[in-house]
VEXVO-740413 format. One record per residue (C-alpha): chain; residue in one letter; residue number from 1; x, y, z. Coordinates in steps of 0.02 Angstrom, whole numbers, plus 50000, padded with zeros to 5 digits. Layout:
residues N
+--------+---------+-----+-------+-------+-------+
: cadena : residuo : num :     x :     y :     z :
+--------+---------+-----+-------+-------+-------+
:      A :       A : NUM :     X :     Y :     Z :
...
+--------+---------+-----+-------+-------+-------+
//
This chain:
residues 297
+--------+---------+-----+-------+-------+-------+
: cadena : residuo : num :     x :     y :     z :
+--------+---------+-----+-------+-------+-------+
:      A :       M :   1 : 50000 : 50000 : 50000 :
:      A :       S :   2 : 50070 : 50167 : 49954 :
:      A :       A :   3 : 50096 : 50302 : 50083 :
:      A :       G :   4 : 49966 : 50438 : 50099 :
:      A :       P :   5 : 49904 : 50576 : 50213 :
:      A :       F :   6 : 49835 : 50530 : 50383 :
:      A :       C :   7 : 49704 : 50610 : 50494 :
:      A :       Y :   8 : 49665 : 50575 : 50676 :
:      A :       H :   9 : 49496 : 50505 : 50728 :
:      A :       L :  10 : 49443 : 50531 : 50909 :
:      A :       S :  11 : 49393 : 50377 : 51008 :
:      A :       S :  12 : 49361 : 50346 : 51193 :
:      A :       S :  13 : 49521 : 50246 : 51215 :
:      A :       C :  14 : 49655 : 50324 : 51104 :
:      A :       L :  15 : 49704 : 50431 : 50958 :
:      A :       K :  16 : 49733 : 50307 : 50816 :
:      A :       P :  17 : 49800 : 50355 : 50643 :
:      A :       T :  18 : 49699 : 50284 : 50498 :
:      A :       R :  19 : 49707 : 50309 : 50311 :
:      A :       A :  20 : 49606 : 50458 : 50252 :
:      A :       S :  21 : 49453 : 50435 : 50143 :
:      A :       P :  22 : 49381 : 50562 : 50021 :
:      A :       I :  23 : 49235 : 50659 : 50095 :
:      A :       S :  24 : 49121 : 50595 : 49957 :
:      A :       E :  25 : 49145 : 50415 : 50018 :
:      A :       L :  26 : 49096 : 50453 : 50199 :
:      A :       S :  27 : 48927 : 50414 : 50271 :
:      A :       V :  28 : 48810 : 50551 : 50333 :
:      A :       T :  29 : 48852 : 50500 : 50512 :
:      A :       D :  30 : 49039 : 50517 : 50481 :
:      A :       R :  31 : 49017 : 50684 : 50396 :
:      A :       L :  32 : 48914 : 50748 : 50544 :
:      A :       F :  33 : 49047 : 50685 : 50664 :
:      A :       I :  34 : 49185 : 50776 : 50568 :
:      A :       Y :  35 : 49082 : 50935 : 50561 :
:      A :       R :  36 : 49051 : 50934 : 50749 :
:      A :       S :  37 : 49234 : 50892 : 50787 :
:      A :       M :  38 : 49296 : 51034 : 50676 :
:      A :       K :  39 : 49174 : 51155 : 50757 :
:      A :       R :  40 : 49237 : 51108 : 50931 :
:      A :       L :  41 : 49418 : 51124 : 50871 :
:      A :       L :  42 : 49387 : 51298 : 50798 :
:      A :       S :  43 : 49304 : 51351 : 50961 :
:      A :       I :  44 : 49456 : 51293 : 51061 :
:      A :       L :  45 : 49575 : 51382 : 50941 :
:      A :       S :  46 : 49475 : 51543 : 50955 :
:      A :       I :  47 : 49487 : 51539 : 51144 :
:      A :       L :  48 : 49675 : 51507 : 51138 :
:      A :       A :  49 : 49699 : 51649 : 51013 :
:      A :       L :  50 : 49601 : 51769 : 51122 :
:      A :       A :  51 : 49703 : 51721 : 51275 :
:      A :       T :  52 : 49864 : 51748 : 51179 :
:      A :       L :  53 : 49811 : 51919 : 51116 :
:      A :       T :  54 : 49758 : 51970 : 51292 :
:      A :       S :  55 : 49927 : 51917 : 51360 :
:      A :       L :  56 : 50022 : 52011 : 51226 :
:      A :       S :  57 : 49916 : 52165 : 51252 :
:      A :       A :  58 : 49951 : 52163 : 51438 :
:      A :       A :  59 : 50137 : 52145 : 51405 :
:      A :       A :  60 : 50137 : 52287 : 51278 :
:      A :       A :  61 : 50041 : 52409 : 51388 :
:      A :       E :  62 : 50122 : 52407 : 51559 :
:      A :       D :  63 : 50037 : 52522 : 51683 :
:      A :       V :  64 : 50148 : 52633 : 51787 :
:      A :       R :  65 : 50076 : 52678 : 51956 :
:      A :       T :  66 : 49972 : 52836 : 51946 :
:      A :       D :  67 : 49976 : 52932 : 52107 :
:      A :       T :  68 : 49831 : 53050 : 52081 :
:      A :       E :  69 : 49690 : 52939 : 52021 :
:      A :       P :  70 : 49521 : 52982 : 52100 :
:      A :       G :  71 : 49503 : 52895 : 52267 :
:      A :       S :  72 : 49687 : 52853 : 52281 :
:      A :       K :  73 : 49802 : 52920 : 52416 :
:      A :       M :  74 : 49868 : 53092 : 52372 :
:      A :       R :  75 : 50057 : 53103 : 52354 :
:      A :       S :  76 : 50151 : 53258 : 52401 :
:      A :       V :  77 : 50306 : 53323 : 52312 :
:      A :       V :  78 : 50460 : 53365 : 52416 :
:      A :       E :  79 : 50606 : 53452 : 52332 :
:      A :       L :  80 : 50772 : 53461 : 52423 :
:      A :       F :  81 : 50900 : 53592 : 52372 :
:      A :       T :  82 : 51067 : 53526 : 52428 :
:      A :       S :  83 : 51254 : 53529 : 52395 :
:      A :       Q :  84 : 51397 : 53406 : 52417 :
:      A :       G :  85 : 51501 : 53550 : 52485 :
:      A :       C :  86 : 51378 : 53596 : 52623 :
:      A :       S :  87 : 51416 : 53522 : 52796 :
:      A :       S :  88 : 51234 : 53547 : 52850 :
:      A :       C :  89 : 51164 : 53446 : 52706 :
:      A :       P :  90 : 51204 : 53261 : 52741 :
:      A :       K :  91 : 51068 : 53248 : 52873 :
:      A :       A :  92 : 50941 : 53316 : 52750 :
:      A :       D :  93 : 51007 : 53200 : 52614 :
:      A :       R :  94 : 50976 : 53050 : 52727 :
:      A :       Y :  95 : 50801 : 53111 : 52767 :
:      A :       L :  96 : 50763 : 53131 : 52581 :
:      A :       G :  97 : 50812 : 52948 : 52561 :
:      A :       K :  98 : 50678 : 52903 : 52688 :
:      A :       L :  99 : 50550 : 53010 : 52596 :
:      A :       A : 100 : 50597 : 52931 : 52429 :
:      A :       A : 101 : 50553 : 52760 : 52500 :
:      A :       R : 102 : 50378 : 52814 : 52553 :
:      A :       D : 103 : 50220 : 52786 : 52452 :
:      A :       D : 104 : 50144 : 52954 : 52494 :
:      A :       V : 105 : 50288 : 53064 : 52437 :
:      A :       I : 106 : 50381 : 53101 : 52275 :
:      A :       A : 107 : 50553 : 53157 : 52333 :
:      A :       L : 108 : 50678 : 53248 : 52221 :
:      A :       S : 109 : 50855 : 53308 : 52255 :
:      A :       W : 110 : 50914 : 53465 : 52163 :
:      A :       H : 111 : 51101 : 53500 : 52181 :
:      A :       V : 112 : 51145 : 53685 : 52175 :
:      A :       D : 113 : 51309 : 53758 : 52112 :
:      A :       Y : 114 : 51333 : 53915 : 52218 :
:      A :       W : 115 : 51440 : 53826 : 52349 :
:      A :       N : 116 : 51560 : 53752 : 52222 :
:      A :       Y : 117 : 51691 : 53885 : 52260 :
:      A :       L : 118 : 51716 : 53819 : 52438 :
:      A :       G : 119 : 51839 : 53685 : 52384 :
:      A :       W : 120 : 51729 : 53549 : 52310 :
:      A :       S : 121 : 51627 : 53560 : 52151 :
:      A :       D : 122 : 51463 : 53465 : 52169 :
:      A :       T : 123 : 51464 : 53330 : 52036 :
:      A :       F : 124 : 51274 : 53341 : 52009 :
:      A :       S : 125 : 51255 : 53530 : 52017 :
:      A :       K : 126 : 51189 : 53637 : 51876 :
:      A :       P : 127 : 51157 : 53825 : 51865 :
:      A :       E : 128 : 50976 : 53794 : 51816 :
:      A :       F : 129 : 50946 : 53699 : 51978 :
:      A :       S : 130 : 51008 : 53849 : 52078 :
:      A :       D : 131 : 50897 : 53958 : 51970 :
:      A :       R : 132 : 50746 : 53852 : 52014 :
:      A :       Q : 133 : 50781 : 53882 : 52198 :
:      A :       R : 134 : 50803 : 54069 : 52172 :
:      A :       R : 135 : 50638 : 54076 : 52079 :
:      A :       Y : 136 : 50554 : 53986 : 52223 :
:      A :       A : 137 : 50627 : 54117 : 52342 :
:      A :       A : 138 : 50553 : 54255 : 52235 :
:      A :       S : 139 : 50387 : 54165 : 52232 :
:      A :       F : 140 : 50389 : 54150 : 52422 :
:      A :       K : 141 : 50437 : 54336 : 52431 :
:      A :       S : 142 : 50595 : 54287 : 52523 :
:      A :       R : 143 : 50762 : 54373 : 52501 :
:      A :       N : 144 : 50857 : 54218 : 52558 :
:      A :       Y : 145 : 50889 : 54046 : 52488 :
:      A :       Y : 146 : 50994 : 53916 : 52576 :
:      A :       T : 147 : 51045 : 53735 : 52591 :
:      A :       P : 148 : 50975 : 53619 : 52643 :
:      A :       Q : 149 : 50803 : 53684 : 52595 :
:      A :       M : 150 : 50648 : 53579 : 52565 :
:      A :       V : 151 : 50502 : 53645 : 52463 :
:      A :       V : 152 : 50338 : 53552 : 52491 :
:      A :       N : 153 : 50213 : 53545 : 52346 :
:      A :       G : 154 : 50281 : 53710 : 52280 :
:      A :       R : 155 : 50185 : 53798 : 52419 :
:      A :       D : 156 : 50295 : 53806 : 52575 :
:      A :       H : 157 : 50475 : 53783 : 52625 :
:      A :       T : 158 : 50579 : 53743 : 52779 :
:      A :       V : 159 : 50752 : 53684 : 52830 :
:      A :       G : 160 : 50775 : 53512 : 52752 :
:      A :       S : 161 : 50858 : 53435 : 52905 :
:      A :       Q : 162 : 50711 : 53478 : 53019 :
:      A :       E : 163 : 50606 : 53324 : 52993 :
:      A :       N : 164 : 50468 : 53375 : 53112 :
:      A :       K : 165 : 50435 : 53537 : 53017 :
:      A :       V : 166 : 50432 : 53447 : 52849 :
:      A :       E : 167 : 50312 : 53316 : 52917 :
:      A :       A : 168 : 50201 : 53454 : 52987 :
:      A :       L : 169 : 50191 : 53536 : 52815 :
:      A :       L : 170 : 50151 : 53371 : 52731 :
:      A :       A : 171 : 50010 : 53338 : 52855 :
:      A :       A : 172 : 49942 : 53515 : 52840 :
:      A :       H : 173 : 49936 : 53506 : 52650 :
:      A :       I : 174 : 49843 : 53340 : 52655 :
:      A :       A : 175 : 49718 : 53408 : 52781 :
:      A :       A : 176 : 49688 : 53564 : 52677 :
:      A :       K : 177 : 49680 : 53464 : 52514 :
:      A :       Q : 178 : 49829 : 53560 : 52448 :
:      A :       A : 179 : 49928 : 53406 : 52396 :
:      A :       P : 180 : 49928 : 53371 : 52207 :
:      A :       R : 181 : 49753 : 53317 : 52152 :
:      A :       I : 182 : 49750 : 53328 : 51962 :
:      A :       V : 183 : 49761 : 53159 : 51877 :
:      A :       V : 184 : 49927 : 53123 : 51791 :
:      A :       N : 185 : 49940 : 52953 : 51707 :
:      A :       A : 186 : 50096 : 52869 : 51637 :
:      A :       R : 187 : 50094 : 52703 : 51542 :
:      A :       K : 188 : 50226 : 52602 : 51454 :
:      A :       V : 189 : 50153 : 52550 : 51286 :
:      A :       G : 190 : 50277 : 52457 : 51179 :
:      A :       D : 191 : 50430 : 52568 : 51161 :
:      A :       E : 192 : 50339 : 52726 : 51217 :
:      A :       L : 193 : 50300 : 52810 : 51382 :
:      A :       R : 194 : 50126 : 52881 : 51358 :
:      A :       I : 195 : 50077 : 53023 : 51474 :
:      A :       S : 196 : 49905 : 53098 : 51494 :
:      A :       V : 197 : 49845 : 53240 : 51604 :
:      A :       G : 198 : 49669 : 53292 : 51649 :
:      A :       G : 199 : 49500 : 53227 : 51600 :
:      A :       D : 200 : 49442 : 53219 : 51782 :
:      A :       S : 201 : 49327 : 53336 : 51877 :
:      A :       E : 202 : 49473 : 53422 : 51964 :
:      A :       S : 203 : 49562 : 53470 : 51803 :
:      A :       K : 204 : 49402 : 53540 : 51726 :
:      A :       T : 205 : 49393 : 53669 : 51864 :
:      A :       M : 206 : 49576 : 53724 : 51855 :
:      A :       G : 207 : 49583 : 53910 : 51887 :
:      A :       S : 208 : 49752 : 53939 : 51806 :
:      A :       E : 209 : 49862 : 53869 : 51671 :
:      A :       A : 210 : 49989 : 53739 : 51725 :
:      A :       T : 211 : 50148 : 53672 : 51647 :
:      A :       L : 212 : 50190 : 53487 : 51639 :
:      A :       W : 213 : 50374 : 53455 : 51676 :
:      A :       L : 214 : 50472 : 53296 : 51647 :
:      A :       V : 215 : 50603 : 53284 : 51785 :
:      A :       M : 216 : 50734 : 53149 : 51754 :
:      A :       F : 217 : 50831 : 53074 : 51899 :
:      A :       D : 218 : 50951 : 52940 : 51958 :
:      A :       K : 219 : 50876 : 52840 : 52100 :
:      A :       T : 220 : 51035 : 52813 : 52201 :
:      A :       R : 221 : 51212 : 52883 : 52181 :
:      A :       K : 222 : 51360 : 52868 : 52300 :
:      A :       V : 223 : 51494 : 53001 : 52301 :
:      A :       M : 224 : 51662 : 53006 : 52391 :
:      A :       I : 225 : 51693 : 53187 : 52431 :
:      A :       E : 226 : 51879 : 53227 : 52432 :
:      A :       R : 227 : 51885 : 53411 : 52479 :
:      A :       G : 228 : 51783 : 53546 : 52560 :
:      A :       E : 229 : 51672 : 53541 : 52714 :
:      A :       N : 230 : 51625 : 53357 : 52689 :
:      A :       A : 231 : 51800 : 53297 : 52642 :
:      A :       G : 232 : 51827 : 53112 : 52673 :
:      A :       S : 233 : 51641 : 53070 : 52677 :
:      A :       E : 234 : 51552 : 52950 : 52561 :
:      A :       I : 235 : 51372 : 53009 : 52545 :
:      A :       T : 236 : 51225 : 52920 : 52465 :
:      A :       Y : 237 : 51106 : 53031 : 52369 :
:      A :       H : 238 : 50929 : 52984 : 52318 :
:      A :       N : 239 : 50822 : 53034 : 52168 :
:      A :       V : 240 : 50960 : 53147 : 52104 :
:      A :       V : 241 : 50887 : 53263 : 51973 :
:      A :       R : 242 : 50990 : 53266 : 51812 :
:      A :       G : 243 : 50878 : 53374 : 51703 :
:      A :       K : 244 : 50703 : 53435 : 51667 :
:      A :       T : 245 : 50603 : 53465 : 51509 :
:      A :       M : 246 : 50439 : 53557 : 51480 :
:      A :       L : 247 : 50313 : 53443 : 51396 :
:      A :       G : 248 : 50167 : 53562 : 51375 :
:      A :       M : 249 : 50034 : 53668 : 51458 :
:      A :       V : 250 : 49857 : 53632 : 51510 :
:      A :       K : 251 : 49708 : 53730 : 51577 :
:      A :       G : 252 : 49543 : 53646 : 51607 :
:      A :       G : 253 : 49572 : 53520 : 51469 :
:      A :       T : 254 : 49684 : 53373 : 51433 :
:      A :       L : 255 : 49862 : 53346 : 51375 :
:      A :       D : 256 : 49932 : 53188 : 51294 :
:      A :       V : 257 : 50117 : 53158 : 51262 :
:      A :       A : 258 : 50215 : 53006 : 51200 :
:      A :       L : 259 : 50401 : 52991 : 51237 :
:      A :       P : 260 : 50525 : 52863 : 51167 :
:      A :       I : 261 : 50584 : 52753 : 51311 :
:      A :       A : 262 : 50744 : 52709 : 51217 :
:      A :       E : 263 : 50796 : 52892 : 51215 :
:      A :       L : 264 : 50765 : 52911 : 51402 :
:      A :       K : 265 : 50867 : 52754 : 51435 :
:      A :       R : 266 : 51005 : 52814 : 51318 :
:      A :       R : 267 : 51029 : 52965 : 51429 :
:      A :       G : 268 : 51062 : 52846 : 51573 :
:      A :       F : 269 : 50921 : 52898 : 51690 :
:      A :       D : 270 : 50840 : 52774 : 51810 :
:      A :       G : 271 : 50671 : 52857 : 51823 :
:      A :       C : 272 : 50571 : 53016 : 51802 :
:      A :       A : 273 : 50440 : 53120 : 51889 :
:      A :       L : 274 : 50300 : 53215 : 51804 :
:      A :       L : 275 : 50255 : 53378 : 51889 :
:      A :       L : 276 : 50105 : 53484 : 51841 :
:      A :       Q : 277 : 50148 : 53655 : 51912 :
:      A :       T : 278 : 50062 : 53823 : 51904 :
:      A :       M : 279 : 50151 : 53989 : 51876 :
:      A :       D : 280 : 50108 : 54164 : 51934 :
:      A :       V : 281 : 50091 : 54315 : 51821 :
:      A :       N : 282 : 50278 : 54344 : 51829 :
:      A :       G : 283 : 50318 : 54167 : 51775 :
:      A :       L : 284 : 50375 : 54112 : 51948 :
:      A :       P : 285 : 50340 : 53933 : 52006 :
:      A :       G : 286 : 50180 : 53906 : 52103 :
:      A :       P : 287 : 50090 : 53758 : 52182 :
:      A :       I : 288 : 50115 : 53584 : 52109 :
:      A :       I : 289 : 49939 : 53523 : 52074 :
:      A :       G : 290 : 49973 : 53355 : 51992 :
:      A :       A : 291 : 50115 : 53230 : 52000 :
:      A :       T : 292 : 50166 : 53052 : 51969 :
:      A :       V : 293 : 50329 : 52955 : 51962 :
:      A :       V : 294 : 50402 : 52819 : 51850 :
:      A :       N : 295 : 50531 : 52726 : 51953 :
:      A :       S : 296 : 50597 : 52615 : 51814 :
:      A :       L : 297 : 50612 : 52643 : 51627 :
+--------+---------+-----+-------+-------+-------+
//
């Protein structure tokens, strides 16, 4: 007998290969059996295909925790202005590390450059970070800026090493509903980080225009300081800001932005924060009204 194609007939005891017969030679009963078997097989394949697509979709669109969704716990933003050359700063740097580990706070460390002349040039400092602090001082109508300084939600400030005062400000802002409340979403979709702002009841009643900032940071960096006031100390810094970029402006509406994850990774950053911040008529920074963080890219 010559070789030929085989099909598998189902039986109660086994799967047994038999020689195929043309459909025209099969009885009505056999044809009905084949029809029902194929229908069951197609149903099973459809279920498997749907499950596969669902799995791929979930993998392609990875949700990043959104900190301002309605009903979720509000997260405050704490910004520390610090310097590697400041002997008063290490205590505040350690406290910022504690804040960075909390679920109710987005903590950021901005390294200023105005102490670099004291014998040690801060390796993370940038003039624009010092400028941000000076602009905060102008917004607070203060003639002084200093290190270590912590700014809470863009609304208030205090000495960064005084934990009790910072905690009091955090609690007061939550009680007064002054912590960020506008919804800011971030999702990884394929090779993009998709960001959306607004669309909730809070954003529709925004009284002023706000700017969305992308703040890029390194989660943890250790530095051995060789000269200056902290000479001989190895200090661990947390959520070290490396740069910021304006993504757009929003007032009472929505804003959608897509960023290439590969480009963010290429720059070497560990994570990023998204800050929705108001400005006054003079362009000075005001309250932060929306925020979220992406801790891994």
